FIGURO-275827 format. One record per residue: residue number from 0; residue in one letter; x, y, z of N, C-alpha, C in turn. Coordinates in pm, whole numbers, plus 32768, in hexadecimal, padded with zeros to 4 digits. Atoms other than C-alpha are relative to their C-alpha. Layout:
BEGIN
{pt NUM, 'a', {X, Y, Z}, {X, Y, Z}, {X, Y, Z}}
...
REM end
This chain:
BEGIN
{pt 0, 'a', {7FF3, 7F9E, 806A}, {914D, 93A7, 3CAD}, {8050, 7FC5, 7F8B}}
{pt 1, 'f', {7FAD, 803C, 8069}, {925D, 92E9, 3BF0}, {7FB0, 7F9E, 7FAC}}
{pt 2, 'y', {8049, 8066, 804A}, {917B, 91C8, 3B94}, {7F8A, 803B, 7FB3}}
{pt 3, 'g', {8067, 7FBA, 804C}, {9065, 92B6, 3B2C}, {8038, 8037, 7F7E}}
{pt 4, 'r', {7FBE, 7FCE, 8079}, {9154, 935C, 3A38}, {8022, 7F8E, 7FA2}}
{pt 5, 'l', {7FDB, 8075, 8050}, {91C8, 9207, 39C3}, {7F89, 7FCA, 7FB1}}
{pt 6, 'q', {8079, 8034, 8042}, {9065, 9197, 3973}, {7FCE, 805B, 7F92}}
{pt 7, 'e', {802C, 7FA2, 8067}, {9028, 92CF, 38A4}, {8051, 7FF7, 7F80}}
{pt 8, 'l', {7FA8, 8007, 8074}, {9144, 927F, 37B4}, {7FD8, 7F8D, 7FA4}}
{pt 9, 'a', {8022, 8067, 8062}, {90F4, 91C3, 3676}, {807B, 7FD0, 7FB4}}
{pt 10, 'd', {7F88, 801F, 804C}, {924D, 91C8, 35D6}, {805F, 7FA9, 8054}}
{pt 11, 'p', {7FA6, 8058, 7FB3}, {9325, 909F, 3649}, {8088, 803F, 801D}}
{pt 12, 'a', {7F7F, 7FBF, 7FE8}, {9460, 9171, 3622}, {7FF6, 8063, 8074}}
{pt 13, 'a', {8014, 7FA1, 7F93}, {93D3, 927A, 370B}, {7FF0, 7FB7, 8085}}
{pt 14, 'v', {800F, 8051, 7F88}, {9371, 916E, 3806}, {8089, 7FD2, 8031}}
{pt 15, 'g', {7F7A, 802E, 7FDD}, {94D1, 90DE, 37FD}, {8056, 8070, 8038}}
{pt 16, 'r', {7FB1, 7F8D, 7FD3}, {956D, 9236, 3825}, {7FD6, 8029, 808E}}
{pt 17, 'l', {8030, 7FDB, 7F7C}, {9490, 928A, 394F}, {802A, 7F99, 8068}}
{pt 18, 'm', {7FD7, 806A, 7FA3}, {94DA, 913A, 39F1}, {8094, 800A, 8022}}
{pt 19, 'r', {7F70, 7FF6, 7FE9}, {9651, 916D, 39C8}, {8025, 807D, 804F}}
{pt 20, 'e', {7FD4, 7F80, 7FCA}, {9660, 92D9, 3A2D}, {7FBC, 802A, 8082}}
{pt 21, 'e', {8048, 7FCB, 7F8B}, {955A, 9307, 3B3C}, {7FBF, 7F95, 8057}}
{pt 22, 'n', {803E, 806B, 7FB5}, {94F9, 91B3, 3BC7}, {8027, 800B, 8094}}
{pt 23, 'p', {7FDF, 7FF1, 7F73}, {94E0, 91E1, 3D42}, {8034, 7F80, 8041}}
{pt 24, 'l', {7FD2, 807D, 7FC6}, {952A, 9071, 3D7D}, {8098, 7FF0, 7FFC}}
{pt 25, 'v', {7F6E, 8009, 8009}, {9696, 90A3, 3D1A}, {8041, 8022, 8087}}
{pt 26, 'a', {7FCA, 7FDA, 7F7C}, {96D0, 9145, 3E6E}, {8002, 7F89, 805F}}
{pt 27, 'y', {8006, 8072, 7FA7}, {9674, 8FFB, 3F0E}, {806F, 7F9A, 7FE6}}
{pt 28, 'i', {7F92, 805D, 801B}, {9792, 8F41, 3E68}, {8069, 800C, 806D}}
{pt 29, 'e', {7F98, 7FED, 7F9A}, {988E, 8FD9, 3F59}, {7FCD, 7FDD, 808B}}
{pt 30, 'r', {8037, 8021, 7F7C}, {97A5, 8FB0, 4083}, {7FFD, 7F68, 8014}}
{pt 31, 'f', {8001, 8092, 7FF6}, {9777, 8E3D, 403A}, {808F, 7FC9, 8005}}
{pt 32, 'r', {7F74, 802C, 7FFD}, {98ED, 8E19, 3FFA}, {8039, 800F, 808E}}
{pt 33, 'e', {7FD3, 7FEA, 7F76}, {9936, 8EAE, 4152}, {7FC5, 7F96, 805E}}
{pt 34, 'l', {803F, 8066, 7FAF}, {983B, 8DC0, 41F0}, {8042, 7F79, 7FE9}}
{pt 35, 'a', {7FBF, 8080, 8020}, {98DE, 8C9A, 413B}, {8085, 7FF3, 8047}}
{pt 36, 'f', {7F80, 8004, 7FBA}, {9A32, 8CF3, 41CC}, {7FEA, 7FF6, 8098}}
{pt 37, 'd', {801C, 8003, 7F70}, {99A0, 8D33, 4328}, {7FCE, 7F77, 802D}}
{pt 38, 'a', {803C, 8082, 7FDD}, {98E8, 8BE4, 4322}, {804A, 7F8C, 7FBE}}
{pt 39, 'a', {7FAF, 8067, 8043}, {9A02, 8B1C, 4281}, {7FF6, 7F7B, 804A}}
{pt 40, 'g', {8005, 8085, 7FC7}, {99E5, 89A8, 42B6}, {7F77, 7FD4, 8030}}
{pt 41, 't', {8088, 8021, 7FD6}, {986E, 89AF, 42FB}, {7FA4, 7FFC, 7F86}}
{pt 42, 'e', {8063, 8001, 806B}, {9738, 8973, 422B}, {7FCD, 808D, 7FE0}}
{pt 43, 't', {8022, 7F74, 8019}, {96E8, 8AE4, 4255}, {8063, 803D, 7F9D}}
{pt 44, 'g', {7F9A, 7FD2, 805D}, {9830, 8B2F, 41A8}, {7FE9, 7FCB, 7F74}}
{pt 45, 'v', {801E, 803B, 8083}, {97D6, 8A40, 408E}, {7F8B, 804A, 7FBF}}
{pt 46, 's', {8074, 7FB7, 8035}, {9684, 8AEB, 4065}, {8028, 808A, 7FCE}}
{pt 47, 'a', {7FD3, 7F7A, 8028}, {972D, 8C3E, 4057}, {804F, 7FF9, 7F7E}}
{pt 48, 'w', {7FB5, 800E, 807D}, {981F, 8BC6, 3F49}, {7FA3, 7FE2, 7F8B}}
{pt 49, 'i', {8060, 801D, 806B}, {96FC, 8B3B, 3E81}, {7FBB, 8080, 7FD3}}
{pt 50, 'w', {803E, 7F81, 8025}, {9655, 8C90, 3E8E}, {8063, 805A, 7FB5}}
{pt 51, 'v', {7F9D, 7FB1, 8049}, {9798, 8D3B, 3E24}, {8007, 7FCF, 7F6F}}
{pt 52, 'g', {7FFA, 8037, 8086}, {97AD, 8C50, 3CFB}, {7F85, 8021, 7FAD}}
{pt 53, 'k', {807C, 7FE3, 8047}, {9640, 8C81, 3C9C}, {7FFA, 8092, 7FD6}}
{pt 54, 'l', {8004, 7F72, 8021}, {9655, 8DFB, 3CAD}, {8068, 8025, 7F98}}
{pt 55, 'c', {7F99, 7FE7, 8066}, {9798, 8DFA, 3BE5}, {7FCF, 7FD0, 7F77}}
{pt 56, 'l', {8035, 8033, 807F}, {96F7, 8D21, 3AD8}, {7F94, 805B, 7FCB}}
{pt 57, 'd', {8070, 7FAB, 802A}, {95BE, 8DF7, 3ACF}, {802E, 8087, 7FCB}}
{pt 58, 'n', {7FCD, 7F7D, 8027}, {9695, 8F2C, 3A9D}, {8077, 7FF7, 7FA1}}
{pt 59, 'q', {7F99, 8015, 8066}, {977E, 8E9B, 3996}, {808E, 8012, 8033}}
{pt 60, 'r', {7F79, 7FFC, 7FC6}, {98A9, 8E92, 3A7F}, {8033, 7F70, 7FFF}}
{pt 61, 'l', {7FE8, 808E, 8016}, {990D, 8D44, 39F0}, {8082, 7FCE, 803D}}
{pt 62, 'd', {7F82, 802B, 7FC3}, {9A76, 8D37, 3A67}, {7FF0, 7FED, 8096}}
{pt 63, 'e', {8017, 800C, 7F70}, {9A06, 8D74, 3BCB}, {7FAA, 7F86, 801F}}
{pt 64, 'a', {8056, 8074, 7FEC}, {98F4, 8C6F, 3BAC}, {8050, 7F7E, 7FF3}}
{pt 65, 'r', {7FAA, 8075, 8012}, {99F4, 8B74, 3B2D}, {805A, 7FEA, 807A}}
{pt 66, 'd', {7FAC, 800A, 7F88}, {9AD8, 8BC1, 3C55}, {7FB1, 7FC8, 8076}}
{pt 67, 'v', {8054, 8032, 7F94}, {99B8, 8B84, 3D46}, {7FE4, 7F6B, 7FEE}}
{pt 68, 'l', {8019, 808D, 801B}, {9967, 8A3A, 3C9D}, {807A, 7FAC, 8024}}
{pt 69, 'e', {7F85, 8048, 7FDF}, {9AD1, 89CB, 3CBB}, {8013, 7FF7, 8097}}
{pt 70, 'l', {7FF4, 8000, 7F6F}, {9AD4, 8A2F, 3E2A}, {7F9F, 7F9C, 803E}}
{pt 71, 'l', {8064, 805D, 7FCA}, {9992, 8970, 3E70}, {8028, 7F6F, 7FE8}}
{pt 72, 'l', {7FDB, 808A, 8021}, {9A0C, 8838, 3DBE}, {8080, 7FD6, 8048}}
{pt 73, 'g', {7F83, 8022, 7FBE}, {9B61, 884A, 3E61}, {7FF5, 7FF7, 8097}}
{pt 74, 'd', {8003, 7FF7, 7F6E}, {9B05, 88A4, 3FC5}, {7F81, 7FC6, 8041}}
{pt 75, 'h', {8081, 8027, 7FC6}, {999D, 8830, 3FF0}, {7FBF, 7F8E, 7FB4}}
{pt 76, 'i', {8033, 806A, 8056}, {9978, 86FC, 3F16}, {7F9E, 7FA4, 8049}}
{pt 77, 'd', {8058, 8058, 7FB4}, {98C8, 863D, 402F}, {7F7D, 8042, 802B}}
{pt 78, 's', {807A, 7FBA, 7FD5}, {97BA, 8744, 4066}, {7F87, 7FD1, 7FB0}}
{pt 79, 'p', {807A, 8025, 8048}, {965A, 86D0, 4011}, {7FC6, 8073, 7FAE}}
{pt 80, 'q', {8032, 7F8C, 804B}, {9619, 8830, 3F93}, {8037, 8008, 7F72}}
{pt 81, 'l', {7FCA, 7FFC, 8088}, {96EC, 87ED, 3E5F}, {7F9B, 7FCB, 7F9A}}
{pt 82, 'a', {806A, 8029, 805D}, {95B7, 874B, 3DC9}, {7FBF, 807B, 7FC0}}
{pt 83, 'k', {8036, 7F83, 8037}, {9533, 88B0, 3D9F}, {805B, 8035, 7F92}}
{pt 84, 'v', {7F9E, 7FCE, 8061}, {9670, 890C, 3CE7}, {7FF8, 7FAC, 7F81}}
{pt 85, 'a', {8008, 8059, 8074}, {9658, 87DC, 3C03}, {7F87, 8021, 7FAB}}
{pt 86, 'q', {8078, 7FDF, 804B}, {94F6, 883C, 3BA1}, {8011, 8082, 7FB0}}
{pt 87, 's', {7FF0, 7F7F, 8044}, {9564, 899C, 3B42}, {8067, 7FFB, 7F8E}}
{pt 88, 'l', {7F98, 8007, 8067}, {967D, 8923, 3A5E}, {7FCA, 7FE2, 7F75}}
{pt 89, 'q', {803A, 801D, 8083}, {958D, 88CC, 3947}, {8018, 8072, 7FA4}}
REM end
């Protein structure tokens, strides 16, 4: 239903407002964050942090996204999954 409403909007400002105010993916930020803490020290935890960062970026939560990036670079620098992060930094 959300994405149907999103596709009907032609005004970029209205699209941005809907994404900020009603995006159902925002609820997954906390779920992925919980998984990241539960799976700390594993590649599953790294994946969960990457999803937290992506969802934060997609929803203009830039300070949170920056914190996730710092955490990944500080605690998981040896993870092969950081290649995904590097690609998204463009």
